Each structure stands twice: as structure tokens, then as C-alpha cells.
N, C-alpha and C positions, 0 to 999 in steps of 0.2 A: 173495639167492639162496643156498640152503644148499649145502654141499659135496656132499651126497647127490644133490641135483637136478642139480648140475653134472656129476657122474660119470655119472648116467643120461643126461643130454643128450649127453655125449661118446660113450657107447655107442650111442645112437640115431643120432648123426651118422655113426659108423663103419659101422653097419648100413645107413644110407641110401646112403653112397657105394658100398658093395659091391653093393647092389641096382641102383643106377643104372649101375654098371660092367657088370653082367650085362645090363641093358637095352641098353646100347650095343653089347655083343657080339652080341646077337640082332638088333639093328637093322642091324649090318654084314652079318650073314649074309643077312637077307631082302633088303636093298638091292642085294646082288650079283646077285639073281635077279629082283627085281620092281621096278616103278617106285616111286621114293621118295615121290611124292605120294600114291599109293594106300596105302602102308604107314602114313604119318603120318595120313592120313584115318581109317583104321580104328582106329588107336591113339587118336585124339582122340574117336571115338565112345564108347569106353569111358571116357575121361577126362570127357567131358561128362556121361555117365550118373552118374559118381561125384560130380561137383560139384553136380549137380541133386539127387541123393539127400541129400547133406550139407546143402544149403540148405533143402530141404523139412523136415528134422528140426529146424532151428533155429527159435527164436521169430520169428514174423513170416513164416516160410516163403519161398516164391519171390518174393512181392510185395516183401519187404524186400530180397532179393538184387538185384532189378532197380532198387530206389530208391537211386540213387547220384548224387553231385554232379558227376561228370566223365565222362559216358557216352562222349563222343567220344575223350577221351584213353585211357579204359579199352579201347575197341575197338581203337584204334591199337596200344596196348601188347600186347593179346592177339594181334593179327595179326602183329606184329613177332616175338613169341615163336614162333609156329607157322612163320613163314618161316625163323627162325634154326634151328629143329630140322631143317627140310628141308636147309638149307645144311650143317649139321653132319653129318648122315647121309651126304650126298654126299661130304663130306671123308673120312669113314670109308672109303668105297670107293676114293677117289682116292689117299689118303695112308696109310691104315691107322689103327688105333685109337691107337697109341702117339704117333705124330708129331702127329696131330690134337689129342689131349689135351695134349700138351706145349705146343703153341702156344695152345690154348684156355685154359690155366692163366693167361694174361696178363689175363683179363677183369677181375679185381679191381683191377688197376693201371689199366686203362682206365676203370673206374668212378670211381676216385680222381681221374683226370685230368679226367673230365667233370663231376664233382660240383661243382667250383668255378664254371665258367661257367654251368652249367645250374641248379644248386640254390643257388648263392650260398654254398657252404661254403668256409671259409678253409683254404687249403693252405699249410703251412709249407715251407721249403726242404728239409727232410729228407724229407718225403713226395714232393716233386717229384723229389728225387734218387733215391728208391726206384723211381719210375715210369721214370726214365731208365735205371737199372740193369736193370730188368725188360725194357725194350725192347732193351737189349744182349743179354739172354738170348734173346729171340725171334730176333734176328739170328744168334746162334750156331746156333740150331736150323735157321733157313732157309738158312744158308750162301750168302748172295747173291753172294759172290765166287768161288765154285767152279762152273765150267762154265756151263750154261744154267740160269737161275733157273726153278724149277718154278712155273708158274701155279697148280698145285693147292695149293701152300702158301698162296696168297692166299685160297683158299676157306676154309681153317681160320681164317685171320686175320680174314676177313670175319665168320665165325660168332662169334668172340670179340667183335668190335666190336658186332655186333647184340645179343649177350647183355648187353654192358655198357650199351648204350642202353636195353635192356629193364629192367635193374637200376636205372638212374637214373630212368626213368619210374615204376617201381614205388615208389621212394622219394618221388617227387613226388606221385603220386596218394594215397599213404598219409597225406598231410597233411589230407585231407578224407574219404577212404573207408577203411573198415576192411580189414585184410588178408584176412579171410575173404570179404568181398564182392569184393575184387579177384581172389581165387582163383577165385570162381565165374565172373566175367567172362572170366578167362583160358581156362577150359575151354569155356564155352558159346559165346562168340564165336569162339574158335579152331576149334571143331568146325564151325561154320557156314561160316567162311571156307575151311577146308581141304576141306570137302565140295564147295563150289562149284568148286574146282580139281581135287581128286582124282577126282571122278566121271568126268572125261574121260579118265582114265588107268587105268581098271579092267582088271585082268588075271586070268585064272583062276589060282587058287592050289591047289597039291596038298594032299592031306589032311595029310601030315606038316608042311607049312609053315603050315597053319592052326593046328596045335598050337604052332608057334613064335610065330605071331601072337598067340595067346591068352596065351602066356608073356610076350611083349613088353608087352601091355596090362596084364597082372597086375603085372609088375614096375614099370610106370609108376605104377599106383595105390598099390602097396605103398610105393614110394619116396616119393611125395608124402605118404602117410599118416604114414610114419615121420618125415619132415621137419617136418610140422606138429606132431607130438607132441614132437619134439626142441625146437622153438622155444617150445613151451608150458611145458616144464619147466626150461629153462635159457636164459641170456642168449645172444643170437646171437654176441656178441663172444667168448664163452668157447668156443663149439663150432666157430665158422667155420674156424679153422686146420685142423681135422681133415677138412674137406671136400677138402683136397688129397690125401687118401689114395685118392681115386677114381683119380688118375693111377697110383698103385701097383697097384691092383686091375686097372685097364684094361691096364696093361703085362703083367701076368701072363696075362691072357686073350689079349692080342694075340700073345704069344710062344708059349703052349702050344696055343692053338686055331687061330690063323690063321698061325702060323709067321712072325711079323713079326720084324724084326731090331732090336735095341736099339743104335742107333748111338751112338758116343761123343759126337758133337756134340749129339745130342738129350738125352742124360743130363746133360751139362754145362749146356746151355742151360736145360733144365727146372729144374735145381737153382738156377740164378741167378734164374729167373722166380719160382719158389716162395719162395725166400729173400726176394726183394724184396716179394712179396705178403704174406708173414708179417710183415715189418717194417712195412708199411703198415697191416695190421690191428692190430698192437701199438700203433702211434702213434695210431690212431683210438680205440682203447680207452683209452689213457692220457689223452687229451685230451677224453674224453667228458664232457659237462656233468653 
């Protein structure tokens, strides 16, 4: 991989994290006024249209996109992601953007912990130590020893665990199915599953909020497009550390738009979690075959 490609990949990852941060801000705005299931359903309609259009343009078309080796696992994986998105947006409303993302930043550590028993990957003591340190960071954010422990914090932690399971399943199905085929199933099956749930929670939406809904869908498509291009031009291990910038962008949006408070325990805990995550990524890259 050439240095030029790596630099472009890093720029694309930074752009991706900014777009996804904006998407999260719009999601928080809409979820405060409308049902989460309806919002995610409409968002997935646009997502499904995007993946269908992409698949139709490829050689073999939709027939090839449906011809996969693990349809049951792919369907479970897609439904798990759409459920995780619903849980995450709920956490945005309950906790705010900053605290939710600070806890959610632990998902790479959870993936590392799950990769051993699920995927059979070897985990050395240093990576296990980084997972333990990351968990300490999460505890600093949650402050379980002060007053009444907030159940809302568990919603964000559940979202991180669900996304980690989705990440592990994605790596598992990649052994037999291509990433682009998996991407198609993520959008197509997710849209079907979310429609079956969301159609029972339809609410009239004001004209200005339809504008926000369109922006939400557009940022989702743009973010996925940038991410695909990012991984096309650069190695994932080289650009993945920059994904943590989403926490920075989200914090700026949370403070300036939603008047959220940047608590000291959240800053310290997030720094510990991110540091542990970066160490895990570095170890994985160093020991890559």
C-alpha cells in the first residue's frame, strides 16, 4: 500500500467520522420528537435503495448479491445491526451524544475479547490486559460507586456489546461471503425487518423535520460511501485508529448544539478506553500474518 493511498485513506476516514457524527446529531434531534423505530425505518428505506442500486450495477446484478453461502447468519447479522442502531439512538436521548459515544468507544475492545472464543483467534496477555484497562475506563465513565447507578448507562453499554457482536459476525461471514455481498444483505434485510416493526409506530412528521429526515438518510449514505472508498484505497489497520475522531466531533456537536456537559469522569474514562483500543489495534497490526 503506497503512502499516498494511506494518506487518502486517512482523510476519507476523518471525513467519514465527521459525517457519521452529524448523522448522530440529527438522529438525536429527531428521536427527541418522534418514535425511534419510525426514524430508523425511514433511514433504512434509503439505505436499502442505495445497496440495491450498488448491487444492480455490479457484474451479476442482484442475482449475484442474493447468492450467498450463509443466508441465515447474514440475516441475523443484519437484524442485529438494525436493533443496535435503535438501542444507540435511544441512548442518545437518555444519556446524550457525548456519554453514549464515550461508552460506545469500548466496542473494539469487546470485539477483541469475543474474537478468541468465537473466531478462534489467539489473544496474548497484552491484548487481554488492554481489554481489562478499557473496562476500567468504562467504569470511570459510568461511576457505579456514586449515588444511584443510572440504568440509562446500560443502554449505551448494550449498544456497544451488540455492535461488537455484529463486528465479530461480520468477520465470521467474511470467510465465505464477500464484503460487498454482506453490505447488500445488511441494508436489504435490515430494511425489511425494520419495516415490519416501524410501520406500527408511524407518526405524522412536520415539513421541517422531513428535511432533517432527508439529511439523516443522506448522511448515512454518504458516510457508508466514504467508508467503502476508504477501505478500497487503504488498509483497515492503517485508518482504523482515526475512527476514534468521531468521539471528538460528536462532543463538539453535543456541547454546541445540545448544550451537553463534558464531565471530567467522561473525559478521563474515554481517554482510557480510546488508549486501550488504540493499543489493541496496534498489537493486532503488529502481529498480522
